[in-house]
N, CA, C and O atoms as a Tripos MOL2 file, in Angstrom:
@<TRIPOS>MOLECULE
protein
  284   283    71     0     0
PROTEIN
NO_CHARGES

@<TRIPOS>ATOM
      1 N         -61.7890  -59.7500   53.0840 N.3       1 UNK1
      2 CA        -62.8000  -59.0420   53.7800 C.3       1 UNK1
      3 C         -62.9510  -58.0490   52.2200 C.2       1 UNK1
      4 O         -62.0920  -57.6460   51.4350 O.2       1 UNK1
      5 N         -64.1350  -57.9390   52.2410 N.am      2 UNK2
      6 CA        -64.6290  -57.3090   51.0830 C.3       2 UNK2
      7 C         -65.2850  -55.2710   51.7830 C.2       2 UNK2
      8 O         -66.2170  -54.9450   52.5190 O.2       2 UNK2
      9 N         -64.0580  -54.3230   50.9520 N.am      3 UNK3
     10 CA        -64.8050  -53.1570   51.4460 C.3       3 UNK3
     11 C         -66.2810  -52.5630   51.1720 C.2       3 UNK3
     12 O         -66.6690  -52.6000   50.0050 O.2       3 UNK3
     13 N         -67.1820  -51.9910   52.2070 N.am      4 UNK4
     14 CA        -68.2800  -51.5650   51.4590 C.3       4 UNK4
     15 C         -68.0450  -50.7800   50.2210 C.2       4 UNK4
     16 O         -66.9580  -50.6130   49.6680 O.2       4 UNK4
     17 N         -69.2660  -50.2970   49.8380 N.am      5 UNK5
     18 CA        -69.3100  -49.9690   48.4600 C.3       5 UNK5
     19 C         -69.3220  -48.7270   48.2380 C.2       5 UNK5
     20 O         -68.6530  -47.9950   47.5090 O.2       5 UNK5
     21 N         -70.4390  -48.5110   49.1860 N.am      6 UNK6
     22 CA        -71.4580  -46.6440   49.8050 C.3       6 UNK6
     23 C         -71.8920  -45.9740   48.0860 C.2       6 UNK6
     24 O         -71.8020  -44.7900   47.7590 O.2       6 UNK6
     25 N         -72.3580  -47.1150   47.2100 N.am      7 UNK7
     26 CA        -72.4700  -46.6960   46.3510 C.3       7 UNK7
     27 C         -72.0500  -45.8000   45.2320 C.2       7 UNK7
     28 O         -72.4860  -45.0380   44.3690 O.2       7 UNK7
     29 N         -70.8680  -46.3630   45.7700 N.am      8 UNK8
     30 CA        -69.9290  -45.5840   44.7630 C.3       8 UNK8
     31 C         -68.9670  -46.3230   43.7650 C.2       8 UNK8
     32 O         -67.8320  -45.9960   43.4180 O.2       8 UNK8
     33 N         -70.0770  -47.9090   43.2270 N.am      9 UNK9
     34 CA        -69.1090  -48.8680   42.2300 C.3       9 UNK9
     35 C         -69.3330  -47.6780   41.2480 C.2       9 UNK9
     36 O         -70.4240  -47.1080   41.2530 O.2       9 UNK9
     37 N         -68.4880  -47.3440   40.5320 N.am     10 UNK10
     38 CA        -68.7390  -46.9570   38.9310 C.3      10 UNK10
     39 C         -68.4900  -45.8220   38.7830 C.2      10 UNK10
     40 O         -68.0070  -45.5930   37.6740 O.2      10 UNK10
     41 N         -68.6700  -44.4630   39.8020 N.am     11 UNK11
     42 CA        -68.5730  -42.7610   39.6770 C.3      11 UNK11
     43 C         -67.2780  -42.7050   40.2880 C.2      11 UNK11
     44 O         -66.5350  -43.3920   40.9890 O.2      11 UNK11
     45 N         -67.3240  -41.7160   39.7840 N.am     12 UNK12
     46 CA        -65.9690  -40.8930   39.5490 C.3      12 UNK12
     47 C         -66.0660  -40.0130   40.3950 C.2      12 UNK12
     48 O         -67.0760  -39.3900   40.7230 O.2      12 UNK12
     49 N         -64.5830  -39.8910   40.9420 N.am     13 UNK13
     50 CA        -63.7230  -39.3430   42.4390 C.3      13 UNK13
     51 C         -62.1580  -38.0890   41.7880 C.2      13 UNK13
     52 O         -60.9540  -38.2680   41.6040 O.2      13 UNK13
     53 N         -62.7240  -37.3750   41.7020 N.am     14 UNK14
     54 CA        -61.3370  -36.6810   41.5360 C.3      14 UNK14
     55 C         -60.7820  -36.4510   43.1350 C.2      14 UNK14
     56 O         -61.4830  -35.7960   43.9070 O.2      14 UNK14
     57 N         -59.2080  -37.1480   43.6810 N.am     15 UNK15
     58 CA        -58.1990  -36.9080   44.1940 C.3      15 UNK15
     59 C         -57.2990  -35.5590   44.0510 C.2      15 UNK15
     60 O         -56.5350  -35.4640   43.0910 O.2      15 UNK15
     61 N         -57.3790  -34.6960   44.8490 N.am     16 UNK16
     62 CA        -56.5360  -33.9720   44.4450 C.3      16 UNK16
     63 C         -55.2090  -33.8320   46.0190 C.2      16 UNK16
     64 O         -55.6880  -33.2680   47.0040 O.2      16 UNK16
     65 N         -53.9770  -34.2350   46.1320 N.am     17 UNK17
     66 CA        -52.3050  -34.4000   46.9620 C.3      17 UNK17
     67 C         -52.8510  -36.0190   47.1850 C.2      17 UNK17
     68 O         -53.0210  -36.3540   48.3570 O.2      17 UNK17
     69 N         -53.0970  -36.9100   46.2470 N.am     18 UNK18
     70 CA        -52.9650  -37.7770   46.1890 C.3      18 UNK18
     71 C         -52.0910  -39.4550   46.5600 C.2      18 UNK18
     72 O         -52.2240  -40.6110   46.9640 O.2      18 UNK18
     73 N         -51.0040  -38.2290   45.9400 N.am     19 UNK19
     74 CA        -49.9340  -39.3330   46.4780 C.3      19 UNK19
     75 C         -49.3660  -39.8350   47.7070 C.2      19 UNK19
     76 O         -48.6440  -40.8240   47.8300 O.2      19 UNK19
     77 N         -49.8960  -38.7970   48.8820 N.am     20 UNK20
     78 CA        -49.3700  -39.3220   49.8300 C.3      20 UNK20
     79 C         -50.2980  -39.0100   50.6600 C.2      20 UNK20
     80 O         -51.2330  -38.4500   50.0880 O.2      20 UNK20
     81 N         -50.5040  -39.1950   52.3210 N.am     21 UNK21
     82 CA        -51.0980  -39.1440   53.1660 C.3      21 UNK21
     83 C         -52.4180  -39.2130   53.4640 C.2      21 UNK21
     84 O         -52.7780  -40.3890   53.4090 O.2      21 UNK21
     85 N         -53.6420  -38.1930   53.8690 N.am     22 UNK22
     86 CA        -54.9300  -38.1630   53.2670 C.3      22 UNK22
     87 C         -55.2700  -38.6620   52.0640 C.2      22 UNK22
     88 O         -55.8450  -39.6660   51.6440 O.2      22 UNK22
     89 N         -54.7810  -37.7300   51.6350 N.am     23 UNK23
     90 CA        -54.6830  -37.7600   49.9070 C.3      23 UNK23
     91 C         -54.8870  -38.6730   49.5540 C.2      23 UNK23
     92 O         -56.0000  -39.1270   49.2870 O.2      23 UNK23
     93 N         -53.6820  -39.2740   49.4420 N.am     24 UNK24
     94 CA        -53.4120  -41.0400   48.9680 C.3      24 UNK24
     95 C         -55.2030  -42.1520   49.8310 C.2      24 UNK24
     96 O         -56.2570  -42.6990   49.5070 O.2      24 UNK24
     97 N         -54.2390  -41.7830   51.1310 N.am     25 UNK25
     98 CA        -55.7850  -42.5170   51.9370 C.3      25 UNK25
     99 C         -57.6520  -42.7710   51.8730 C.2      25 UNK25
    100 O         -58.3320  -43.7540   52.1680 O.2      25 UNK25
    101 N         -58.1130  -41.0930   51.2370 N.am     26 UNK26
    102 CA        -58.6040  -41.4550   50.3490 C.3      26 UNK26
    103 C         -58.7670  -41.7680   49.1280 C.2      26 UNK26
    104 O         -59.8960  -42.1510   48.8200 O.2      26 UNK26
    105 N         -57.9510  -41.7210   48.3030 N.am     27 UNK27
    106 CA        -58.2900  -42.1650   47.1720 C.3      27 UNK27
    107 C         -57.7920  -44.0010   46.8190 C.2      27 UNK27
    108 O         -57.7420  -44.6400   45.7680 O.2      27 UNK27
    109 N         -57.5190  -44.3300   48.1310 N.am     28 UNK28
    110 CA        -57.4750  -46.1630   48.0410 C.3      28 UNK28
    111 C         -58.4860  -46.4160   48.6000 C.2      28 UNK28
    112 O         -58.9340  -47.5320   48.3390 O.2      28 UNK28
    113 N         -59.2660  -45.5830   49.5510 N.am     29 UNK29
    114 CA        -60.3460  -45.7480   49.9380 C.3      29 UNK29
    115 C         -61.8430  -45.5970   48.9750 C.2      29 UNK29
    116 O         -62.8580  -46.2810   49.1080 O.2      29 UNK29
    117 N         -61.6530  -44.7150   48.1930 N.am     30 UNK30
    118 CA        -63.0080  -44.6500   47.1650 C.3      30 UNK30
    119 C         -62.0730  -45.9160   46.3940 C.2      30 UNK30
    120 O         -62.8040  -46.9050   46.3490 O.2      30 UNK30
    121 N         -60.9780  -46.1650   45.8960 N.am     31 UNK31
    122 CA        -61.2020  -47.0290   44.6350 C.3      31 UNK31
    123 C         -61.3050  -48.1270   45.1740 C.2      31 UNK31
    124 O         -61.1330  -49.0460   44.3740 O.2      31 UNK31
    125 N         -61.6580  -48.6520   46.9040 N.am     32 UNK32
    126 CA        -61.4080  -50.2220   47.1600 C.3      32 UNK32
    127 C         -63.1880  -50.3000   47.1650 C.2      32 UNK32
    128 O         -63.8330  -51.3480   47.2010 O.2      32 UNK32
    129 N         -63.7680  -48.8800   47.1170 N.am     33 UNK33
    130 CA        -65.1250  -48.9350   47.3030 C.3      33 UNK33
    131 C         -65.8220  -49.0480   45.1800 C.2      33 UNK33
    132 O         -66.9620  -49.1140   44.7200 O.2      33 UNK33
    133 N         -64.3700  -49.0170   44.4670 N.am     34 UNK34
    134 CA        -65.7980  -49.2150   43.4510 C.3      34 UNK34
    135 C         -65.0640  -48.3630   42.5220 C.2      34 UNK34
    136 O         -64.6180  -48.6300   41.4060 O.2      34 UNK34
    137 N         -65.0150  -46.8800   43.4560 N.am     35 UNK35
    138 CA        -64.9080  -45.4340   42.2780 C.3      35 UNK35
    139 C         -63.9660  -45.2810   40.9710 C.2      35 UNK35
    140 O         -62.8080  -45.6970   41.0030 O.2      35 UNK35
    141 N         -64.1900  -45.0300   40.4990 N.am     36 UNK36
    142 CA        -63.1540  -44.5580   38.9540 C.3      36 UNK36
    143 C         -62.1420  -43.3430   39.4790 C.2      36 UNK36
    144 O         -62.3200  -42.1540   39.2160 O.2      36 UNK36
    145 N         -61.1460  -43.8270   40.1990 N.am     37 UNK37
    146 CA        -60.3600  -42.9220   41.1000 C.3      37 UNK37
    147 C         -59.0360  -41.8910   39.7320 C.2      37 UNK37
    148 O         -58.1080  -42.4800   39.1780 O.2      37 UNK37
    149 N         -59.3100  -40.5560   39.5380 N.am     38 UNK38
    150 CA        -58.4920  -39.5620   39.5190 C.3      38 UNK38
    151 C         -57.2440  -39.0140   40.7240 C.2      38 UNK38
    152 O         -57.5660  -38.3290   41.6950 O.2      38 UNK38
    153 N         -55.6630  -39.4950   40.4280 N.am     39 UNK39
    154 CA        -55.1330  -39.2730   41.2300 C.3      39 UNK39
    155 C         -54.6390  -37.7560   40.5300 C.2      39 UNK39
    156 O         -54.6780  -37.5610   39.3150 O.2      39 UNK39
    157 N         -54.2150  -36.8290   41.4400 N.am     40 UNK40
    158 CA        -53.6780  -35.2880   40.9730 C.3      40 UNK40
    159 C         -52.6020  -34.8090   42.9250 C.2      40 UNK40
    160 O         -52.9550  -34.9520   44.0960 O.2      40 UNK40
    161 N         -51.5680  -34.3670   42.4140 N.am     41 UNK41
    162 CA        -50.8920  -33.7430   42.6850 C.3      41 UNK41
    163 C         -49.0450  -33.2870   41.3050 C.2      41 UNK41
    164 O         -48.8560  -33.4830   40.1050 O.2      41 UNK41
    165 N         -48.3170  -32.7670   42.2430 N.am     42 UNK42
    166 CA        -47.7610  -31.5310   41.7410 C.3      42 UNK42
    167 C         -46.3940  -32.9650   41.4100 C.2      42 UNK42
    168 O         -45.3860  -32.3010   41.6560 O.2      42 UNK42
    169 N         -46.0560  -33.8700   41.1710 N.am     43 UNK43
    170 CA        -44.8870  -34.8520   41.0000 C.3      43 UNK43
    171 C         -45.4100  -36.3810   40.3770 C.2      43 UNK43
    172 O         -45.7300  -37.5140   40.7370 O.2      43 UNK43
    173 N         -45.2650  -35.6380   39.3400 N.am     44 UNK44
    174 CA        -45.8980  -36.0770   38.3050 C.3      44 UNK44
    175 C         -45.8740  -37.8520   38.1270 C.2      44 UNK44
    176 O         -46.7490  -38.6630   37.8240 O.2      44 UNK44
    177 N         -43.7170  -38.0400   38.6480 N.am     45 UNK45
    178 CA        -43.1680  -39.5270   39.1270 C.3      45 UNK45
    179 C         -44.3390  -40.1430   39.9730 C.2      45 UNK45
    180 O         -44.8720  -41.1870   39.5980 O.2      45 UNK45
    181 N         -44.8890  -39.2500   41.5450 N.am     46 UNK46
    182 CA        -45.6490  -39.9410   42.2510 C.3      46 UNK46
    183 C         -47.1240  -40.0020   41.5650 C.2      46 UNK46
    184 O         -47.7170  -40.9470   42.0860 O.2      46 UNK46
    185 N         -47.9200  -39.3780   40.6260 N.am     47 UNK47
    186 CA        -49.2500  -39.2910   40.5360 C.3      47 UNK47
    187 C         -48.8540  -40.7870   39.4760 C.2      47 UNK47
    188 O         -49.5840  -41.7300   39.7820 O.2      47 UNK47
    189 N         -48.0940  -41.0340   38.6120 N.am     48 UNK48
    190 CA        -48.2730  -42.3220   38.2890 C.3      48 UNK48
    191 C         -48.2250  -43.1220   38.2900 C.2      48 UNK48
    192 O         -48.7420  -43.9350   37.5240 O.2      48 UNK48
    193 N         -47.0200  -43.3900   39.9020 N.am     49 UNK49
    194 CA        -47.0710  -44.8520   40.3630 C.3      49 UNK49
    195 C         -48.7160  -45.1020   41.2690 C.2      49 UNK49
    196 O         -49.4320  -46.1020   41.2200 O.2      49 UNK49
    197 N         -48.9070  -44.0320   41.9190 N.am     50 UNK50
    198 CA        -50.3570  -43.8220   42.5850 C.3      50 UNK50
    199 C         -51.5690  -44.3270   41.5010 C.2      50 UNK50
    200 O         -52.1570  -45.4080   41.5290 O.2      50 UNK50
    201 N         -51.6440  -43.8870   41.1220 N.am     51 UNK51
    202 CA        -52.6630  -44.0990   39.8480 C.3      51 UNK51
    203 C         -52.7910  -45.7720   39.2760 C.2      51 UNK51
    204 O         -53.7980  -46.4720   39.3850 O.2      51 UNK51
    205 N         -51.1150  -46.2870   38.4740 N.am     52 UNK52
    206 CA        -50.9760  -47.1480   38.9020 C.3      52 UNK52
    207 C         -51.3890  -48.6190   39.9550 C.2      52 UNK52
    208 O         -51.6970  -49.8100   39.9130 O.2      52 UNK52
    209 N         -51.1460  -47.5910   40.7650 N.am     53 UNK53
    210 CA        -51.4500  -48.3980   41.8770 C.3      53 UNK53
    211 C         -52.9160  -48.5470   41.9930 C.2      53 UNK53
    212 O         -53.1950  -49.6790   41.5970 O.2      53 UNK53
    213 N         -54.2410  -47.7450   42.4530 N.am     54 UNK54
    214 CA        -54.9120  -47.4670   41.6640 C.3      54 UNK54
    215 C         -56.2000  -47.8320   40.9330 C.2      54 UNK54
    216 O         -57.3930  -47.5630   41.0720 O.2      54 UNK54
    217 N         -55.4090  -48.6060   40.0380 N.am     55 UNK55
    218 CA        -56.0170  -49.0570   39.0110 C.3      55 UNK55
    219 C         -56.4530  -47.6690   38.3550 C.2      55 UNK55
    220 O         -56.9940  -47.8510   37.2640 O.2      55 UNK55
    221 N         -56.3700  -46.4680   38.6960 N.am     56 UNK56
    222 CA        -56.4800  -45.0730   37.8810 C.3      56 UNK56
    223 C         -56.2030  -44.2060   36.9340 C.2      56 UNK56
    224 O         -55.5040  -44.7410   36.0740 O.2      56 UNK56
    225 N         -56.4700  -42.9660   36.6800 N.am     57 UNK57
    226 CA        -55.3160  -42.2050   36.1060 C.3      57 UNK57
    227 C         -55.0170  -40.6880   36.8600 C.2      57 UNK57
    228 O         -55.7160  -40.1940   37.7440 O.2      57 UNK57
    229 N         -54.0840  -40.2400   36.4050 N.am     58 UNK58
    230 CA        -53.4060  -38.9390   37.1210 C.3      58 UNK58
    231 C         -53.3170  -37.6390   36.0590 C.2      58 UNK58
    232 O         -53.4430  -37.6060   34.8350 O.2      58 UNK58
    233 N         -53.1170  -36.8580   36.7860 N.am     59 UNK59
    234 CA        -53.1890  -35.7830   36.0950 C.3      59 UNK59
    235 C         -52.3770  -34.5280   37.0480 C.2      59 UNK59
    236 O         -53.0540  -33.7620   37.7350 O.2      59 UNK59
    237 N         -50.9780  -34.4340   36.9990 N.am     60 UNK60
    238 CA        -49.5870  -34.1290   37.4290 C.3      60 UNK60
    239 C         -50.1690  -32.4130   36.8890 C.2      60 UNK60
    240 O         -50.8600  -32.1180   35.9140 O.2      60 UNK60
    241 N         -49.4700  -31.3780   38.1330 N.am     61 UNK61
    242 CA        -49.9400  -30.4260   37.7840 C.3      61 UNK61
    243 C         -49.4490  -29.2750   38.6620 C.2      61 UNK61
    244 O         -48.7400  -29.6330   39.6030 O.2      61 UNK61
    245 N         -49.6700  -28.0330   38.5500 N.am     62 UNK62
    246 CA        -50.0270  -26.9320   39.3630 C.3      62 UNK62
    247 C         -51.1010  -25.7500   39.3000 C.2      62 UNK62
    248 O         -51.4180  -25.2890   38.2030 O.2      62 UNK62
    249 N         -51.7280  -25.2020   40.6310 N.am     63 UNK63
    250 CA        -52.1980  -24.2670   40.1130 C.3      63 UNK63
    251 C         -51.8890  -22.6810   40.6090 C.2      63 UNK63
    252 O         -52.5560  -21.7440   40.1690 O.2      63 UNK63
    253 N         -50.7670  -22.4970   41.6050 N.am     64 UNK64
    254 CA        -50.2630  -22.0480   41.6480 C.3      64 UNK64
    255 C         -49.9230  -20.4400   40.4350 C.2      64 UNK64
    256 O         -49.3220  -20.3180   39.3680 O.2      64 UNK64
    257 N         -50.5620  -19.6240   41.1990 N.am     65 UNK65
    258 CA        -49.5360  -18.2730   39.6660 C.3      65 UNK65
    259 C         -48.7890  -18.0150   40.2730 C.2      65 UNK65
    260 O         -48.8440  -17.8120   41.4860 O.2      65 UNK65
    261 N         -47.7930  -17.9510   39.4920 N.am     66 UNK66
    262 CA        -46.3980  -18.0310   39.6650 C.3      66 UNK66
    263 C         -46.0510  -16.4960   39.8640 C.2      66 UNK66
    264 O         -44.9380  -16.1510   40.2610 O.2      66 UNK66
    265 N         -47.1100  -15.5480   39.5540 N.am     67 UNK67
    266 CA        -46.6140  -13.9290   39.8150 C.3      67 UNK67
    267 C         -47.2150  -13.7080   40.7760 C.2      67 UNK67
    268 O         -47.2610  -12.5180   41.0880 O.2      67 UNK67
    269 N         -47.8200  -14.5390   41.5310 N.am     68 UNK68
    270 CA        -48.0910  -14.1540   43.1720 C.3      68 UNK68
    271 C         -46.4140  -14.1470   43.9910 C.2      68 UNK68
    272 O         -45.4420  -14.7740   43.5690 O.2      68 UNK68
    273 N         -46.4340  -13.4340   44.9950 N.am     69 UNK69
    274 CA        -45.6420  -13.8790   45.5480 C.3      69 UNK69
    275 C         -46.0400  -14.3790   46.9500 C.2      69 UNK69
    276 O         -45.9310  -13.6500   47.9360 O.2      69 UNK69
    277 N         -46.3310  -15.1690   46.9900 N.am     70 UNK70
    278 CA        -46.6560  -16.0210   47.7050 C.3      70 UNK70
    279 C         -46.9090  -17.7880   47.5250 C.2      70 UNK70
    280 O         -46.9390  -18.5600   48.4830 O.2      70 UNK70
    281 N         -47.1060  -18.2640   45.8270 N.am     71 UNK71
    282 CA        -47.1650  -18.7250   45.1840 C.3      71 UNK71
    283 C         -46.4510  -19.7040   45.1890 C.2      71 UNK71
    284 O         -46.4670  -20.4850   44.2380 O.2      71 UNK71
@<TRIPOS>BOND
     1     1     2 1
     2     2     3 1
     3     3     4 2
     4     3     5 am
     5     5     6 1
     6     6     7 1
     7     7     8 2
     8     7     9 am
     9     9    10 1
    10    10    11 1
    11    11    12 2
    12    11    13 am
    13    13    14 1
    14    14    15 1
    15    15    16 2
    16    15    17 am
    17    17    18 1
    18    18    19 1
    19    19    20 2
    20    19    21 am
    21    21    22 1
    22    22    23 1
    23    23    24 2
    24    23    25 am
    25    25    26 1
    26    26    27 1
    27    27    28 2
    28    27    29 am
    29    29    30 1
    30    30    31 1
    31    31    32 2
    32    31    33 am
    33    33    34 1
    34    34    35 1
    35    35    36 2
    36    35    37 am
    37    37    38 1
    38    38    39 1
    39    39    40 2
    40    39    41 am
    41    41    42 1
    42    42    43 1
    43    43    44 2
    44    43    45 am
    45    45    46 1
    46    46    47 1
    47    47    48 2
    48    47    49 am
    49    49    50 1
    50    50    51 1
    51    51    52 2
    52    51    53 am
    53    53    54 1
    54    54    55 1
    55    55    56 2
    56    55    57 am
    57    57    58 1
    58    58    59 1
    59    59    60 2
    60    59    61 am
    61    61    62 1
    62    62    63 1
    63    63    64 2
    64    63    65 am
    65    65    66 1
    66    66    67 1
    67    67    68 2
    68    67    69 am
    69    69    70 1
    70    70    71 1
    71    71    72 2
    72    71    73 am
    73    73    74 1
    74    74    75 1
    75    75    76 2
    76    75    77 am
    77    77    78 1
    78    78    79 1
    79    79    80 2
    80    79    81 am
    81    81    82 1
    82    82    83 1
    83    83    84 2
    84    83    85 am
    85    85    86 1
    86    86    87 1
    87    87    88 2
    88    87    89 am
    89    89    90 1
    90    90    91 1
    91    91    92 2
    92    91    93 am
    93    93    94 1
    94    94    95 1
    95    95    96 2
    96    95    97 am
    97    97    98 1
    98    98    99 1
    99    99   100 2
   100    99   101 am
   101   101   102 1
   102   102   103 1
   103   103   104 2
   104   103   105 am
   105   105   106 1
   106   106   107 1
   107   107   108 2
   108   107   109 am
   109   109   110 1
   110   110   111 1
   111   111   112 2
   112   111   113 am
   113   113   114 1
   114   114   115 1
   115   115   116 2
   116   115   117 am
   117   117   118 1
   118   118   119 1
   119   119   120 2
   120   119   121 am
   121   121   122 1
   122   122   123 1
   123   123   124 2
   124   123   125 am
   125   125   126 1
   126   126   127 1
   127   127   128 2
   128   127   129 am
   129   129   130 1
   130   130   131 1
   131   131   132 2
   132   131   133 am
   133   133   134 1
   134   134   135 1
   135   135   136 2
   136   135   137 am
   137   137   138 1
   138   138   139 1
   139   139   140 2
   140   139   141 am
   141   141   142 1
   142   142   143 1
   143   143   144 2
   144   143   145 am
   145   145   146 1
   146   146   147 1
   147   147   148 2
   148   147   149 am
   149   149   150 1
   150   150   151 1
   151   151   152 2
   152   151   153 am
   153   153   154 1
   154   154   155 1
   155   155   156 2
   156   155   157 am
   157   157   158 1
   158   158   159 1
   159   159   160 2
   160   159   161 am
   161   161   162 1
   162   162   163 1
   163   163   164 2
   164   163   165 am
   165   165   166 1
   166   166   167 1
   167   167   168 2
   168   167   169 am
   169   169   170 1
   170   170   171 1
   171   171   172 2
   172   171   173 am
   173   173   174 1
   174   174   175 1
   175   175   176 2
   176   175   177 am
   177   177   178 1
   178   178   179 1
   179   179   180 2
   180   179   181 am
   181   181   182 1
   182   182   183 1
   183   183   184 2
   184   183   185 am
   185   185   186 1
   186   186   187 1
   187   187   188 2
   188   187   189 am
   189   189   190 1
   190   190   191 1
   191   191   192 2
   192   191   193 am
   193   193   194 1
   194   194   195 1
   195   195   196 2
   196   195   197 am
   197   197   198 1
   198   198   199 1
   199   199   200 2
   200   199   201 am
   201   201   202 1
   202   202   203 1
   203   203   204 2
   204   203   205 am
   205   205   206 1
   206   206   207 1
   207   207   208 2
   208   207   209 am
   209   209   210 1
   210   210   211 1
   211   211   212 2
   212   211   213 am
   213   213   214 1
   214   214   215 1
   215   215   216 2
   216   215   217 am
   217   217   218 1
   218   218   219 1
   219   219   220 2
   220   219   221 am
   221   221   222 1
   222   222   223 1
   223   223   224 2
   224   223   225 am
   225   225   226 1
   226   226   227 1
   227   227   228 2
   228   227   229 am
   229   229   230 1
   230   230   231 1
   231   231   232 2
   232   231   233 am
   233   233   234 1
   234   234   235 1
   235   235   236 2
   236   235   237 am
   237   237   238 1
   238   238   239 1
   239   239   240 2
   240   239   241 am
   241   241   242 1
   242   242   243 1
   243   243   244 2
   244   243   245 am
   245   245   246 1
   246   246   247 1
   247   247   248 2
   248   247   249 am
   249   249   250 1
   250   250   251 1
   251   251   252 2
   252   251   253 am
   253   253   254 1
   254   254   255 1
   255   255   256 2
   256   255   257 am
   257   257   258 1
   258   258   259 1
   259   259   260 2
   260   259   261 am
   261   261   262 1
   262   262   263 1
   263   263   264 2
   264   263   265 am
   265   265   266 1
   266   266   267 1
   267   267   268 2
   268   267   269 am
   269   269   270 1
   270   270   271 1
   271   271   272 2
   272   271   273 am
   273   273   274 1
   274   274   275 1
   275   275   276 2
   276   275   277 am
   277   277   278 1
   278   278   279 1
   279   279   280 2
   280   279   281 am
   281   281   282 1
   282   282   283 1
   283   283   284 2
@<TRIPOS>SUBSTRUCTURE
     1 UNK1         2 RESIDUE 1 A UNK
     2 UNK2         6 RESIDUE 1 A UNK
     3 UNK3        10 RESIDUE 1 A UNK
     4 UNK4        14 RESIDUE 1 A UNK
     5 UNK5        18 RESIDUE 1 A UNK
     6 UNK6        22 RESIDUE 1 A UNK
     7 UNK7        26 RESIDUE 1 A UNK
     8 UNK8        30 RESIDUE 1 A UNK
     9 UNK9        34 RESIDUE 1 A UNK
    10 UNK10       38 RESIDUE 1 A UNK
    11 UNK11       42 RESIDUE 1 A UNK
    12 UNK12       46 RESIDUE 1 A UNK
    13 UNK13       50 RESIDUE 1 A UNK
    14 UNK14       54 RESIDUE 1 A UNK
    15 UNK15       58 RESIDUE 1 A UNK
    16 UNK16       62 RESIDUE 1 A UNK
    17 UNK17       66 RESIDUE 1 A UNK
    18 UNK18       70 RESIDUE 1 A UNK
    19 UNK19       74 RESIDUE 1 A UNK
    20 UNK20       78 RESIDUE 1 A UNK
    21 UNK21       82 RESIDUE 1 A UNK
    22 UNK22       86 RESIDUE 1 A UNK
    23 UNK23       90 RESIDUE 1 A UNK
    24 UNK24       94 RESIDUE 1 A UNK
    25 UNK25       98 RESIDUE 1 A UNK
    26 UNK26      102 RESIDUE 1 A UNK
    27 UNK27      106 RESIDUE 1 A UNK
    28 UNK28      110 RESIDUE 1 A UNK
    29 UNK29      114 RESIDUE 1 A UNK
    30 UNK30      118 RESIDUE 1 A UNK
    31 UNK31      122 RESIDUE 1 A UNK
    32 UNK32      126 RESIDUE 1 A UNK
    33 UNK33      130 RESIDUE 1 A UNK
    34 UNK34      134 RESIDUE 1 A UNK
    35 UNK35      138 RESIDUE 1 A UNK
    36 UNK36      142 RESIDUE 1 A UNK
    37 UNK37      146 RESIDUE 1 A UNK
    38 UNK38      150 RESIDUE 1 A UNK
    39 UNK39      154 RESIDUE 1 A UNK
    40 UNK40      158 RESIDUE 1 A UNK
    41 UNK41      162 RESIDUE 1 A UNK
    42 UNK42      166 RESIDUE 1 A UNK
    43 UNK43      170 RESIDUE 1 A UNK
    44 UNK44      174 RESIDUE 1 A UNK
    45 UNK45      178 RESIDUE 1 A UNK
    46 UNK46      182 RESIDUE 1 A UNK
    47 UNK47      186 RESIDUE 1 A UNK
    48 UNK48      190 RESIDUE 1 A UNK
    49 UNK49      194 RESIDUE 1 A UNK
    50 UNK50      198 RESIDUE 1 A UNK
    51 UNK51      202 RESIDUE 1 A UNK
    52 UNK52      206 RESIDUE 1 A UNK
    53 UNK53      210 RESIDUE 1 A UNK
    54 UNK54      214 RESIDUE 1 A UNK
    55 UNK55      218 RESIDUE 1 A UNK
    56 UNK56      222 RESIDUE 1 A UNK
    57 UNK57      226 RESIDUE 1 A UNK
    58 UNK58      230 RESIDUE 1 A UNK
    59 UNK59      234 RESIDUE 1 A UNK
    60 UNK60      238 RESIDUE 1 A UNK
    61 UNK61      242 RESIDUE 1 A UNK
    62 UNK62      246 RESIDUE 1 A UNK
    63 UNK63      250 RESIDUE 1 A UNK
    64 UNK64      254 RESIDUE 1 A UNK
    65 UNK65      258 RESIDUE 1 A UNK
    66 UNK66      262 RESIDUE 1 A UNK
    67 UNK67      266 RESIDUE 1 A UNK
    68 UNK68      270 RESIDUE 1 A UNK
    69 UNK69      274 RESIDUE 1 A UNK
    70 UNK70      278 RESIDUE 1 A UNK
    71 UNK71      282 RESIDUE 1 A UNK
């Protein structure tokens, strides 16, 4: 069975938190619909694995402010 494309074929998508849970499910659905997916998360190894699995690219990092007590 093929997935519907929803007009996403060749479109770019950036998914944050894409290595697990809802973010991963969204990234997989977008990739299945033909989108070019960039997965992002903090764990570089997981980002690399997920990007390879989905045929996309990955960017690892954190946007937290280390100077902020709640970061």
